[in-house]
N, C-alpha and C positions, 0 to 999 in steps of 0.2 A: 599496578592496576588489575581491579578484579575481572575475572572472567565468565562467560556467563555460563552457567550451572549446566553439566553436562547431564544427559537424560530428559532434558527439560524438552517438553513434547509440543511444536506447534505443527500449526495446519499449511499442508503445503496445498498452490491450487494446482487443478487438474488440466488447466486450457490450454493453450495453443500457444504460449509464449516460450521460445527457448529458454531453458532455466535450468541453473547448476543444482545439483543434490548438494543441502546443508548438512555439514557436521553434525551440528548443534541444532538446528531449527527443523524439524518436518513443516513445518508448521507446525505466494502471494508468496439549437441555437443557430445563431445566424452564422455565416460559414467564416472563420477568422481566417484573413489573410495570410498568405503563405509564410511573408518576410514581418512578420512579428517580432515588435522589440522584446529585449530578453526582461523587460520587468512591465511586460502586460499581463494581464488580468484575464482568468478564463471568461466569458460571457456567455449567456443562455437567451434564449428567445423561446418563449412557448413549451414546449417539452422536450428541447434537445441542446445537450450542452458539452463542451469539450474539455478535459482538464487540463493542466499544466504544472502542477506541483504536487508532493506530498510530503508531509514532515517539514515545511518551510524548503524543500530541495526539488530542485529541474532535472528529470532525468536528460543526459545529453548536454546539459548545460555544465553544473555544478560539479565541483572535486569533490574528493576525498576530505580534504582540508576545510570546506565549508561545513560539512558534517559534523567533524571535528569539532569545531569552535562552536557549532550550534549547541552541542550535547556534551562538552569538556565537564560538565557540571550537574550531579542530580540522577545519572543514569550509569550503569553499569557499561562499560564498552571492552570492545573483544576483537581481536582481529582473527576471523577466523577461517582465512587463507589470503594468500597475495592476493587474490582478485575479489574479495568479500570481507566488509567490515559490518559490525554488529552492536547495538544496545538494548539492553535489557531494563525497562521499566517494570520492577515487581511489584511496586506499590500498586499501579493502574495495571497491571497483569497483560503487559503489551511487550513484545520484543518488533524493532526496528534493523531491517537489514539493507543493505546495497552492493549491488555487484559493480564492480569497477572493471575498468577497460585498462589496456595495459599503459596508457597516460594516467590514470586514477583517476581518470574522468566517472561521475556514475551514469551507468547505464541502467539500471534497475532498482526501483524501490521497492521496500516491501513494509506492509506494517500488520502483523498478526497478532491474534490472542495469545497468551502465554498463561501457562499454567501455575508458573510459579509464584509462589503466594510470599507474602511479607506483611507484618503486620504495621501498620503505618496511619497517620493521622488524616483525615479527612483531605482530599487533595481538588484541586479544581480539575475541569477537563484536561484531557491530554494536548500537548499543540502537535502530534502527532495525527494531524486530520489534511486533507483534500484541500485546494485550494478554495472550493466551493462548501469545504466546510464538513466533507463526511469523514466520519469516525467510526473507528471498529465499536462494534456495540448499537450502532445505530439500527434504525428498523429498513428494512427493504423499501417500505413506502416513502422513507426519508430520502433515500438514494434516489426512487424512480422518480420522485418532486424535483431532484436537482437536477439528476442527467438523462429524464425521459426512460421509456423502455429501451433496454438493451439489444444489440445485436442478435442476442445469442442465451440462452440457458440450459447450461444442460448438468445432470445429476452426478452426483459426489460424494464421496462419503469419507468419514477420518472416526477410526474405531468405531466401526459399525453405524452412526450416527449418521442417519440420511441428510445431505447439505443440496447447494445448489451452486453450480459458477457462471453468474452474471458477466457475458463478456460485450466490454464497448470496445467498438472500433471508432477513432478519432481521425482515420485517412483522409475525412470530407474537410477537415479544417484546417486542411495544406499539409506539407511534407517536412515544415520545423519546429512542429510542435510534436508531444507523447502522442503515439500513434495506436496505443492501446492501455486499457485500463481492465483490469480482471477483479471482479472481487467476490468473493467465495463468503456463503451465507448459511444460515440454518433455513430449514423450509419452514412455511406457517403452518402451524398446524393446531388444531383443537382451539381455534380463536387467538392462541399467539402468534404474534408478527413473527418473521422472519428477521433475523439481525445479522448483520455483519462480521464475520471472524477473522476475515483478511483482504487488505488493498494492496494490490500490485499495480504499479504505471512503469511502464516501459518507453524508452528511448526511441526517437525515429529510426535508430540505427538497426532495431532489432525485428 
């Protein structure tokens, strides 16, 4: 099984999540009732929404084996450590990592922009998106349209590039749904919109 290329830089969110250092990746409504069914979908009303899934996976519910089954073809996989697995989509310049607990249940899901390049035929949009459809490279305006204003925004940097961390807390949606989403974005500048470079969704236990 091919491994992720060494030295491939990704951006790492600098927010409030308790996060493990990545050896290969630097880089990331109406109230939903607490006892939400596993197959429930995120709901929105007005300008507020919570999120349940990222890359087709639910933190706190899905296991490593589900991620392996979803992405066993067409992606470069790597066992980064005993508690972290990763996949690389070099055609779309994306990386997916999942942090695991001792039972191999997914606790944190992260999709980030990758600088790994590969010549590929045109491809459809990446399947690595949130339940409401947010993808890396989407504009911050689209993110705000989907989730409303963030609970906070803070400055961040990568290789000297000014970035912003958008932090969403979902505790208002109940204890059984993901509690935190962090989105690292470029800043709006010279009439160009800010764009998503990393999305992280964390289980209630973190």
